[in-house]
C-alpha positions, 0 to 999 in steps of 0.5 A: 472502507473509503478513501475519506476514512483513511485520509481522515485517520492519516490527518489525525495522526499527522501522517502522509501517504504515497502510493504505487500502482500497477494493476489498478493503474491509478485508481487508488490515487483517484479514490484518494484525490477525489476526496476534498482536502486530500493534499493535507495528507496525500503526497503523490503517486507512481503508477508502475505499469511497466515492470522495468519501472518497478525496478528503475523508479520504485527501486524493486530488486531486478533479480526478484523481478527476473525470477518471480515476475511483477506479480509477487508478494515481495514485489508489492512489499518492495513497491510500497517500501520504494514508493514511501521512501521515494516520495518521502511519505509515513506510509507507502501503499502498492498494488500489483496483480493480474487483472485479466483478461489472460494470465501473467508471469504464471499467475492466474487472472484475479491473483493480487497482492497489495502491501503497506509500508509504514514506520513499524514495518510492511504488511502484504495482503494476498488476494484471489478475486473473481470477475472481469478487469473492472471488478478486480480492479475496484476490489483491489482499491478497496482491499488496499485501503483496508490494509492501510487502515489496519496498518495505521491503526496497528501502529497507533495501537503500538505506539499508544502501548509503548508510550504507556509502557514508557510512562509507567516506567518513568513513574516507577510502575503501578 
């Protein structure tokens, strides 16, 4: 899955994207902005590497961060929702996890969560990756873009099914 494919799908739908990153430190945004014409769909990004920024900038619940730490599926979910809301985008994409070399918040190196928030809700992916920092971060970028594509395609399919159902009802059924 490439950033160009994701941006193409978003553009065809007239949708926009915002990204919140922690362990990837801007790599998702870099992959997206490397695509010519990215500005047609990409609103921007927040690299909330420090835990307090996840709360202060993205609106992640402070009690959640205190109880579970920054590496948690619910934190990823709230990051995606927060960046979507904060930057006024159709879709929000988030990454959080442990790239190493040491464990963090009781989570092993390679523990990663990616999340996408959109019009139809939020999806979270849980990953257990092997490798050094560079490998884990690169694999996270790929996984985040794949989750985004799945969510956008799923929303499009749901919208199509719902539109078709409404049309059938309007015309008295089959």
